[in-house]
N, C-alpha and C positions, 0 to 999 in steps of 0.2 A: 705864860700859862703852862702848867705842867701837863705833859702828854698823858692821856689815860692809858692804863695797862691794856695789853692785848686781851688777856683773860683775867677776870677777877671773880672769885667765889666768896660770898659773904654769908657766914652762919648757915652753910648749906647742909641740909638734912634730906635723906632719902629713906623712906620706909615702904616696905612691901607687905601686903596682907599675907599672913601665913596661918591658916586655920582660923581661930578666933582672935589671934594676936596680930601684931604688926612687927615685922622684922626690920631692925635698924641697919640698913646697908651702909649709910654714911651718916656721920654724927658730928655736926658743927665744923665743917670744913671751911677754912679761911686761907685762901691762896691768892697770890698775885704772880702772873706770868707775863714776861715781857717779850718783845719781838727778838727773834734770833736765838732764843734759848734752846738747849738740847737736854730735855728733861725726861726722867723716868718716874712713873708711879710704881713703886716697888712694894711687893708684899705677897704672902701666900694666897692660894685660892680662897675666895670668900672674904678677902680683906677690904673689898670695895673699889679696887683700882679700875676695873672695867666699867662699873657703874659711874664712876667719876668721869672717866673718859667719854662715855656716852652723853653725859650731861654737858660736858665741854663741847661736844660735837653737835649739840642741839638735836640729839636723837631721843632724849628723855628730859623730863623736867623734875626739878627738886620738889620734895614735899613741903619743905620750909626753906627760908633763905632764898638766895638767888645766885645765878651765874650770869655774868656780863661778858659777852664774847664779841670782840670787835665793836664795842660800844653798844651792843644790843642786849637788853635783859631778856633772856630766853623764855621766861615765864610769860612775857607780854606778846610773844610772837604767835601769829596764827600758823597753821600747818604750812601754807604756801610761803610764808615769810621765813620759817625755819628752813624749808627746802632751798630758798634763795640764798640764805646765809651759808648753808653747806655748799651749794653749787659754786658760789662766788669766792669763798674764802677758805674752805677746809678740804683737805685731801685725806682719804682714809686708806690705811694699809692693814689687812687682816692676815691672820695666820693661815687661813685656808685659801688665800689668793683671791677667791671670788671672781675669777675670770669667766667670761661667757664662752662656753665651749664651741658654740656655732660661729663665733667671730674669730678672725685672725688677730695677730698681734696688733697691727695697725688699728683695726676697728675697736679693739678693747681699749686702747690708749686714747682713741679719738672720742669715745663716748662722753666724757665730761664736757668736752668742747661743743658737742652737739647740743647738750642740755643748756649751754650758755648762749647758743645761737650764733657762734662764731662762723664767719664765712669760710668757704672751701679752701681758698689759698692760704689763709692764716692758720686754719686747722692743720693742713698738711705740713706747713713749716713747723708748727709747734710740736706735732707728733714726732716728726723726724728728729727734732732737737732733743725731745725727751728720751727717745730711744737711743740717741747718741750718748746721752748722759749715762745710761745704764748698759751701754755696750751691746745693744741688740738691733742696731739699724739694719743689719743684714737678715733679720728674721721677720720682717714685716708681714709676710704672707703665711707664716706658720700658724697653726692653731695650737691652743694650749696642750692638747694631747700629744703634740710633737715636741714638746719642750720638757726639760728636766725641772725638778722642783725649784732649784735655784734660779733658773731662767724664768719660770712662772712668777716668782717673787720679784724679780727684776722688772718684769712687765707691770706687775702691780705697783711697784714704786714709780715707774714712768707714768702710769695712769694717774696716780695721786699727785705727781709733780707737774703734769703737763700744763695745767692752768696757773702755775706758779702761785700756789696758795699761801696765804699768810700763816696757816696752821696745818700741820700734818699730824694726824692721830694714828698711832700704830699699836694695834692690840696683839701682843705676843708675835711679832713679825718673823722671829727666827725659830718658832716652836717646831716647825716641820722641816727644818734644814739641818744639814750636818755642819760641823764646826767650820770647815773651809768656806762653805757658801754663806754661813752666818757672818763671818768676818768680812767677806767681800761685800755683802749687802750693807753692813754697818759702816765700812769705810766709805762706801758710795753715799750713804745718807749723811755722814759727817761732811763730806765734800759739798753736797747740795745745800746743807744747812749753812755752810760758810759762804758759798757763792751766791745764794739766792736770799739769804737772811730769813728763810722760812723757819718758824718755830716748830720743833719736833717734840712731841709728847708721847712717850711709850707707856703702855701698861705691860709689865714684865716681871718675871722672877728669874730670868736667864742671866747668869753671871757674865756671860759674854757681852750682853747688851749693857749691863751695869758698868762694865769697865770703860765704856765709851762716853757715858753720860757726863754732862757738865753740872747737873744738879739732880740729886736723888731725894725724892719725897717718899718716905716709908709710911705705909698704911697698915694698921692692925685693927681688926674688928671695926672697920669703918671710920677710924680716927687717924689723923696725921700724928705720928709719934716722933718723927724726925724729918727735918728739911735741911739738907746740906748742899751747899754749892762748893764744887771742887775747883781748885785753882788751875788744874790741868785735867781735862776731861778724859785723858787716856790713862790716868793713874788712879 
């Protein structure tokens, strides 16, 4: 029996009210995404890439069509079921880091595991491992205000990866970083993708990110106009 896709969108449409009209943010999106891919949703601002990322992350629902994520049709999920899907299977990385300023590095990374109800000893082990992945095991007691932008984004990556999610959704994760930090973060995410087989999906228009992608899905005006799988994700 053929294994189902990790994510599948079928005739997906998203419309938003705008005045007396409805703005078409996504128009008939049909995509299949498999385990272990390193993908970018690429396009200019307003092309629909963040809207699509949000639907894949069960943060929003389509107006028409459907998104099936880890075997779940997101339209059929109640609020608590959507939250459970995100908690168990999806890690999020944002351009603004979204770290809690009153928490130290350890506490920020630990938060997803608290939501999962993991016991103390397993949480501690998982947090230190995630911080070792991003090279910040020596900064566990630092608060975000004591870190550089690159370090904050590394903490955000650790927080997304600490539960070893099936899916990592990254919305413009290099937007607030200089080139050196961007490349360091991207190299780290490629390594985690290869070692953990988590599927990474970026919403981006950053050429530095696009260079690393194994598959580039280009959106314009809410439609997929190109879907290219590269033979070497670094070329």
